[in-house]
PATI-514179 format. One line per 8 residues: number of its first residue (from 0); their letters; for each residue y, z, x of C-alpha. Coordinates in nm, 4 decimals, padded with zeros to 6 digits, m for minus. Each point is the difference from the previous one (the first is absolute). Example, Ala and Ser with C-alpha at 12.3 -4.5 7.8 and 13.67 -1.06 7.14 Angstrom:
BEGIN
0 = AS = m00.4500 00.7800 01.2300; 00.3440 m00.0660 00.1370
END
This chain:
BEGIN
0 = XXXXXXXX = m02.1297 00.0201 00.1937; 00.1365 m00.3244 00.1433; 00.2934 m00.0017 00.2353; 00.3248 m00.1802 m00.0768; m00.0869 m00.2790 00.2444; m00.3387 m00.0484 m00.1661; 00.1651 m00.0213 m00.3422; 00.2466 m00.2576 00.1300
8 = XXXXXXXX = m00.2867 m00.2075 00.1358; m00.1861 00.0267 m00.3327; 00.3089 m00.1301 m00.1783; 00.0288 m00.2918 00.2402; m00.3668 m00.0844 m00.0609; 00.0504 00.0182 m00.3757; 00.2965 m00.2366 00.0164; m00.1995 m00.2501 00.2093
16 = XXXXXXXX = m00.2835 00.0083 m00.2553; 00.2367 m00.0938 m00.2826; 00.0186 00.3389 m00.1714; 00.3270 00.0425 m00.1873; 00.2564 00.2608 00.0984; m00.0544 00.1951 m00.3220; m00.3756 00.0092 00.0551; 00.0530 00.1243 00.3537
24 = XXXXXXXX = 00.2253 00.2759 m00.1286; m00.2628 00.1159 m00.2486; m00.2732 m00.0029 00.2645; 00.2088 00.2176 00.2334; 00.1062 00.2329 m00.2803; m00.3633 00.0584 m00.0941; m00.0933 00.0657 00.3619; 00.2811 00.2503 00.0387
32 = XXXXXXXX = m00.0897 00.1829 m00.3182; m00.3605 00.0322 00.1120; 00.0985 00.1245 00.3441; 00.2294 00.2739 m00.1372; 00.2941 m00.0499 00.2332; 00.1763 00.3210 00.0964; 00.2865 00.0596 m00.2485; 00.2523 00.0544 00.2757
40 = XXXXXXXX = m00.0341 m00.3409 00.1643; 00.1068 m00.3485 m00.0978; m00.0157 m00.3287 00.1822; 00.2030 m00.3163 m00.0417; m00.0814 m00.3553 00.1001; 00.0600 m00.3498 m00.1278; m00.2253 m00.2125 m00.2200; 00.1098 m00.3588 m00.0362
48 = XXXXXXXX = 00.3541 00.0810 00.1023; 00.0565 00.2792 m00.2557; 00.0459 00.3600 00.1086; m00.2763 00.1884 m00.1732; m00.0435 00.3759 00.0259; m00.3328 00.1606 m00.0587; m00.1205 00.3557 00.0205; m00.1819 00.2532 m00.2157
56 = XXXXXXXX = 00.2254 m00.0829 m00.2959; 00.0890 m00.3325 m00.1606; m00.0312 m00.3225 00.1900; 00.3452 m00.1489 m00.0585; 00.2663 m00.2399 00.1098; 00.3527 00.1087 00.0729; 00.2542 00.0443 m00.2760; 00.0298 m00.3081 m00.2211
64 = XXXXXXXX = 00.3266 m00.1887 m00.0016; 00.1910 m00.0880 m00.3161; m00.1662 m00.3401 m00.0358; m00.3502 00.1440 00.0288; 00.0812 00.2595 m00.2648; 00.1412 m00.2687 m00.2295; m00.3092 m00.2176 00.0423; m00.2370 00.2876 m00.0654
72 = XXXXXXXX = 00.1855 00.0759 m00.3229; m00.0384 m00.3629 m00.1043; m00.3708 00.0055 00.0862; m00.0455 00.3105 m00.2164; 00.1796 m00.1713 m00.2895; m00.2252 m00.3036 00.0257; m00.3116 00.2129 00.0246; 00.0870 00.1975 m00.3141
80 = XXXXXXXX = 00.0989 m00.3165 m00.1901; m00.3318 m00.1562 00.0892; m00.2265 00.2856 m00.1047; 00.1953 00.0852 m00.3160; 00.0264 m00.3517 m00.1377; m00.3370 m00.1197 00.1257; 00.1493 m00.3311 00.1126; m00.0102 m00.1430 00.3470
88 = XXXXXXXX = 00.2827 00.1403 00.2088; 00.0872 m00.3405 00.1429; 00.0495 m00.1323 m00.3520; 00.2577 00.2622 m00.0899; 00.3696 m00.0816 m00.0174; 00.0686 00.3044 00.2150; m00.2109 m00.1476 00.2793; 00.1886 m00.3275 m00.0240
96 = XXXXXXXX = 00.3274 00.1901 00.0165; m00.1065 00.2009 00.3051; m00.1415 m00.3136 00.1640; 00.3479 m00.1414 00.0258; 00.0357 00.2353 00.2949; m00.1920 m00.1774 00.2754; 00.0101 00.3100 00.2196; m00.1756 00.2006 m00.2720
104 = XXXXXXXX = m00.2925 m00.2414 m00.0016; m00.0186 00.0014 00.3787; m00.0033 00.3784 00.0017; m00.2857 00.0104 m00.2502; m00.2241 m00.2629 00.1543; m00.0338 m00.1569 00.3419; m00.2135 m00.3068 m00.0908; 00.2613 m00.2296 m00.1504
112 = XXXXXXXX = 00.0240 00.2323 m00.2990; m00.3589 m00.0869 m00.1038; m00.1021 00.1500 m00.3328; 00.1482 00.3397 00.0700; 00.0115 00.2537 m00.2817; 00.0567 00.3765 00.0367; m00.3301 00.1835 m00.0515; 00.1248 00.3582 00.0053
120 = XXXXXXXX = 00.3178 00.2051 m00.0134; 00.1920 00.0073 00.3256; 00.0042 00.2849 00.2502; 00.3660 00.0484 m00.0948; m00.0994 00.1289 m00.3447; m00.2462 00.2424 00.1604; 00.2756 00.1164 00.2347; 00.2281 00.0610 m00.2988
128 = XXXXXXXX = m00.2651 00.2244 m00.1531; m00.0192 00.1976 00.3233; 00.3812 00.0204 00.0189; 00.0068 00.1360 m00.3551; m00.2300 00.2826 00.1035; 00.1622 00.3241 00.1111; m00.2750 00.2581 00.0428; m00.2743 m00.2485 00.0864
136 = XXXXXXXX = 00.2344 m00.1624 00.2531; m00.0181 00.3169 00.2097; m00.3489 m00.0931 00.1193; m00.1255 m00.2782 00.2254; m00.2319 m00.2705 m00.1274; m00.3080 m00.1673 00.1445; m00.1898 m00.3099 m00.1172; m00.3493 00.0579 m00.1401
144 = XXXXXXXX = m00.2329 m00.2753 00.1243; m00.2879 00.1416 m00.2082; m00.0505 00.2105 m00.3118; m00.0533 00.2836 00.0671; 00.1522 00.0137 00.3477; m00.0785 00.2677 00.2601; 00.2876 00.0711 00.2357; m00.1047 00.1888 00.3157
152 = XXXXXXXX = 00.2388 00.2662 00.1243; 00.0275 00.2841 00.2517; m00.0806 00.3234 m00.1809; 00.1000 00.2413 00.2728; 00.1745 00.0383 00.3329; m00.1421 00.0194 00.3477; 00.0323 00.3295 00.1888; 00.1292 00.0431 00.3547
160 = XXXXXXXX = m00.1571 00.2720 00.2164; 00.0945 00.1811 00.3170; m00.1808 m00.1591 00.2927; m00.0829 00.1891 00.3174; 00.0647 m00.1245 00.3537; m00.2908 m00.2129 00.1220; m00.0651 00.1732 00.3328; m00.3737 m00.0642 00.0261
168 = XXXXXXXX = m00.2298 m00.2975 m00.0542; m00.1702 00.1611 m00.3013; 00.3207 00.1353 m00.1588; m00.0190 00.0384 m00.3798; 00.0818 m00.3123 m00.1968; 00.3108 m00.0142 m00.2172; m00.0876 00.1002 m00.3550; m00.0276 m00.3080 m00.2187
176 = XXXXXXXX = 00.2084 m00.0588 m00.3108; m00.1458 m00.1594 m00.3089; 00.2152 m00.1975 m00.2395; m00.1199 00.0373 m00.3570; 00.0050 m00.3123 m00.2151; m00.0506 m00.0757 m00.3641; 00.0720 m00.2619 m00.2616; 00.2057 m00.0392 m00.3147
184 = XXXXXXXX = m00.1415 m00.2054 m00.2846; 00.2465 m00.2051 m00.2041; m00.1180 m00.0909 m00.3501; 00.2312 m00.2556 m00.1583; 00.1081 00.0496 m00.3603; 00.1395 m00.2699 m00.2235; 00.3484 00.0437 m00.1445; 00.0525 m00.2429 m00.2884
192 = XXXXXXXX = 00.2820 m00.1122 m00.2287; m00.0594 m00.1975 m00.3214; 00.2811 m00.1921 m00.1691; m00.0328 m00.1688 m00.3400; 00.1995 m00.3028 m00.1130; m00.0130 m00.0394 m00.3770; 00.1671 m00.3390 m00.0276; m00.1077 m00.3385 00.1246
200 = XXXXXXXX = 00.0816 m00.0307 00.3652; 00.1923 m00.2996 00.1229; 00.1632 m00.0653 00.3307; 00.3428 00.0086 m00.1612; m00.0617 00.3421 m00.1546; m00.1452 00.1435 00.3215; 00.2606 m00.0997 00.2572; 00.2721 00.2385 m00.1304
208 = XXXXXXXX = m00.2340 00.3013 00.0035; m00.1618 m00.0554 00.3399; 00.2385 00.2359 00.1879; m00.0517 00.2669 m00.2663; m00.3774 m00.0495 00.0086; m00.0174 00.0372 00.3788; 00.2233 00.3077 m00.0120; m00.2192 00.1568 m00.2676
216 = XXXXXXXX = m00.3177 m00.0644 00.2020; 00.1558 00.1599 00.3078; 00.1171 00.3113 m00.1838; m00.3227 00.0478 m00.1952; m00.2240 m00.0130 00.3063; 00.2365 00.2184 00.2047; 00.0230 00.2670 m00.2728; m00.3788 00.0233 m00.0251
224 = XXXXXXXX = m00.0412 00.0382 00.3783; 00.2748 00.2654 00.0155; m00.1524 00.1947 m00.2879; m00.3464 00.0013 00.1549; 00.1400 00.1015 00.3396; 00.1764 00.3056 m00.1420; m00.2168 00.0984 m00.2977; m00.3388 m00.1562 00.0748
232 = XXXXXXXX = m00.3081 00.2057 m00.0841; m00.3556 m00.1359 m00.0076; m00.1573 00.3219 m00.1244; m00.0777 00.0658 m00.3660; 00.1923 00.1193 m00.1850; 00.3221 m00.1225 00.1568; 00.2468 00.2683 00.1077; 00.2485 m00.1165 m00.2668
240 = XXXXXXXX = m00.0982 00.0251 m00.3625; 00.1533 m00.3337 m00.1017; m00.2123 m00.2082 00.2404; m00.2941 m00.0815 m00.2230; m00.0750 m00.3717 00.0262; m00.2433 m00.1251 00.2644; 00.2413 m00.2875 00.0636; 00.2910 00.2277 00.0939
248 = XXXXXXXX = 00.1251 m00.0882 00.3507; 00.0183 00.3735 00.0747; m00.3798 m00.0043 00.0270; m00.0049 m00.2567 00.2818; m00.0051 00.2443 00.2943; 00.0957 00.3516 00.1056; 00.3779 00.0351 00.0135; 00.2290 00.2477 00.1709
256 = XXXXXXXX = m00.0396 00.2804 m00.2535; m00.3795 00.0007 00.0267; m00.0056 m00.0533 00.3768; 00.2267 00.2985 00.0663; m00.1861 00.2738 00.1859; 00.3045 00.2265 00.0074; 00.1956 00.0926 m00.3118; 00.2968 00.2189 m00.0796
264 = XXXXXXXX = 00.1356 00.1602 m00.3159; 00.3805 m00.0339 00.0019; 00.0365 00.2448 m00.2924; 00.2684 m00.2106 m00.1670; 00.2394 00.0289 00.2967; 00.0920 m00.2344 00.2823; 00.1491 00.1203 00.3277; 00.0055 m00.1082 00.3638
272 = XXXXXXXX = m00.2218 00.2940 00.0952; m00.2589 m00.1066 m00.2575; 00.0082 m00.3591 00.1201; m00.0581 00.1102 00.3575; m00.2862 00.2246 m00.1059; m00.1399 m00.2974 m00.1895; 00.0146 m00.2088 00.3170; m00.1522 00.2815 00.2040
280 = XXXXXXXX = m00.3104 m00.0119 m00.2180; m00.0831 m00.3385 00.1525; m00.0463 00.1488 00.3468; m00.0032 m00.2621 00.2750; 00.0409 m00.2779 m00.2568; 00.3443 00.1341 m00.0876; 00.1428 m00.0121 00.3527; 00.1156 m00.3597 00.0502
288 = XXXXXXXX = 00.2754 m00.0893 m00.2478; m00.0441 m00.3699 00.0777; m00.3450 00.0252 m00.1621; 00.1130 00.1946 m00.3077; 00.1450 m00.0868 m00.3407; 00.0959 00.2284 m00.2880; m00.0806 m00.1751 m00.3282; 00.1561 00.1179 m00.3248
296 = XXXXXXXX = 00.0938 m00.1039 m00.3538; 00.3523 m00.0840 m00.1063; 00.0292 00.3438 m00.1637; m00.1259 00.1659 00.3156; 00.2392 m00.2036 00.2144; 00.3003 00.1081 m00.2061; m00.1122 00.3613 00.0428; m00.0435 m00.0508 00.3746
304 = XXXXXXXX = 00.3628 m00.1110 00.0193; 00.0933 00.3584 m00.0849; m00.1502 00.1115 00.3324; 00.3010 m00.0088 00.2405; m00.2064 m00.1178 00.2965; m00.1086 m00.3215 m00.1757; 00.1924 m00.2930 00.1500; 00.0543 m00.3124 m00.2064
312 = XXXXXXXX = 00.0270 m00.3523 00.1384; 00.3774 m00.0097 00.0299; m00.0143 00.2987 00.2406; m00.2416 m00.1567 00.2488; 00.2374 m00.2299 00.1813; m00.0288 m00.3782 00.0484; m00.2679 00.0160 00.2715; m00.2501 00.2212 m00.1806
320 = XXXXXXXX = m00.3553 m00.1249 m00.0501; m00.0806 m00.0228 m00.3704; m00.3449 m00.0837 m00.1369; m00.0555 m00.1973 m00.3200; 00.0618 00.2096 m00.3105; 00.1716 00.2827 00.1892; 00.2927 00.1662 m00.1810; 00.0566 00.3141 00.2093
328 = XXXXXXXX = m00.1391 00.2232 00.2769; m00.0927 00.3649 00.0341; m00.0521 00.1272 00.3556; 00.0081 m00.3685 00.0927; m00.3000 m00.0728 m00.2260; 00.0649 m00.2985 m00.2297; 00.0028 00.0716 m00.3738; m00.1618 m00.2762 m00.2056
336 = XXXXXXXX = 00.0562 m00.0119 m00.3754; m00.2873 m00.1465 m00.2016; m00.0088 m00.0481 m00.3743; m00.3715 00.0772 00.0201; 00.0467 00.3619 00.1061; m00.0233 00.1645 m00.3390; 00.2862 00.1923 m00.1605; m00.2171 00.1333 m00.2834
344 = XXXXXXXX = m00.2401 00.2404 00.1690; m00.1017 00.3563 m00.0770; 00.0730 00.2961 00.2274; m00.3497 m00.0650 00.1429; 00.0943 m00.3543 00.1033; m00.2037 m00.2001 m00.2535; 00.0746 m00.1743 m00.3292; m00.1224 00.1562 m00.3256
352 = XXXXXXXX = 00.2469 m00.1421 m00.2525; 00.1348 00.3452 m00.0961; 00.1823 00.1505 00.2973; 00.2002 m00.2862 00.1518; 00.2744 00.1947 00.1734; m00.0843 m00.0443 00.3687; m00.0350 m00.2651 00.2664; m00.1684 m00.0045 00.3414
360 = XXXXXXXX = 00.0618 m00.0815 00.3665; m00.2224 m00.1840 00.2457; 00.0371 00.0298 00.3773; m00.2154 m00.2628 00.1675; m00.0935 m00.0844 00.3585; 00.0294 m00.3756 m00.0395; m00.2388 m00.1161 00.2751; m00.2858 00.1983 m00.1539
368 = XXXXXXXX = m00.0656 m00.2711 m00.2597; m00.0387 m00.3769 m00.0020; m00.0106 m00.2765 m00.2563; m00.2706 m00.2610 00.0339; 00.0723 m00.3449 m00.1439; m00.3049 m00.1919 m00.1111; 00.1722 m00.2757 m00.1982; 00.3629 m00.0680 m00.0666
376 = XXXXXXXX = 00.1265 m00.0655 m00.3494; m00.1700 m00.2852 m00.1887; 00.0591 m00.1485 m00.3444; m00.2451 m00.1305 m00.2614; 00.0588 m00.1319 m00.3511; m00.2027 m00.0537 m00.3153; 00.0551 m00.0884 m00.3642; m00.1189 00.2180 m00.2891
384 = XXXXXXXX = m00.0708 m00.2478 m00.2773; m00.0511 00.2716 m00.2636; 00.3466 00.1446 00.0578; 00.1713 m00.3209 00.1094; 00.1209 00.1749 00.3137; 00.0315 m00.0961 00.3625; m00.1099 00.2787 00.2364; 00.1225 00.0483 00.3568
392 = XXXXXXXX = m00.1757 00.2551 00.2229; 00.1293 00.1027 00.3429; m00.2226 00.2058 00.2303; 00.0202 00.1580 00.3430; m00.2834 00.1726 00.1847; 00.0873 00.2845 00.2349; m00.1114 00.3434 00.1165; 00.1704 00.3255 00.0985
400 = XXXXXXXX = m00.1658 00.2534 00.2259; 00.0641 00.2815 00.2446; m00.0754 m00.0615 00.3656; m00.0080 00.3688 00.0899; m00.2559 00.2593 m00.0985; 00.0497 00.0685 m00.3720; 00.0081 00.3754 00.0699; 00.3133 m00.0305 00.2152
408 = XXXXXXXX = 00.3434 00.0990 m00.1331; 00.1738 m00.3392 00.0214; 00.1265 00.0194 m00.3601; 00.1754 00.2969 m00.1612; 00.0492 00.0321 m00.3765; 00.2681 00.2251 m00.1441; m00.0152 00.0946 m00.3674; 00.2122 00.2013 m00.2454
416 = XXXX = 00.3007 m00.1794 00.1453; 00.3205 00.0057 m00.2049; 00.1682 m00.3218 m00.1075; 00.3237 m00.1178 m00.1551
END
């Protein structure tokens, strides 16, 4: 792996050779992904005057200011107008309107505005999808430079031994320790949304619905990712009797319920003692509360509120650390409510369409799993002449995988849980 100084020199060489800043970023991101940087370390340095942070996760700039956010929204509007109407973006009235802002054009293009047109949705829309996530937001993300992508990792710990005093020249050597290693393979799956427009599309008819369209794309993709993360099952038949279609997002990867190597029957009751026993089933993975999250349905959350030791947000105090989606804590473990934790399960913790009186609980060690991002959200359009319909398809390619041995108890699943 290259040192920081070597990377800085590489960047300087790239700049001298005329490589753009964005190209340099991508080159470094690919190199980092291939070198599997240790998850606990990050490095910061400047590229072309901008502070850019890179590490094992996303290669990103600092938080965008209000102007940058505004311009990215405008770029998304222009991109959607262009692909939905099929006309050149620069010919649209919306482009002419936005072009009145000279700073907008400068922000979008550095060569005297050239023939710039947006060619994809902005990173801001992708960030909104990730902000909409609750359960999936618990896990870190890595870029996938290839499909599939093998991520090397340390599979075990080294062992320290008692060493004797070296009193003679041929004293016994210190016993060696061997660090076991392995790899995790990320296989990206495609999450897709299809939207049909039954009337003739014009720029005037599209502009009013652009905010609604972007919001719908964000929610649709986020719901599918959440559902697969909680209820995913790649075996046949699926654990839930209503998951029948091959295109169901719940068949994308193994979710919490299927990954759980420790389970507990709550017998239609919910007490602090049970919750602690539930946590105890995770062994060492249940020790560090900063690495844990209790995921439940809305019905399960309302039942949890009956447990006196559950503390809701207003009881934390103004300086408490709260993670995204957190509504309460139990033994200082954040409680995350997800609409994708089912409220219609049997006493055995599956769906059969008959007994729908129970819910479930998931206790997850969050660093045990990662998301791999192969391609951020993209949009394509087509026209169905037989139905006189315009078709818009949005896709995102990503993977979800454990980074620990699958036999370890980093996820606990509780079933026969009461609800309100």
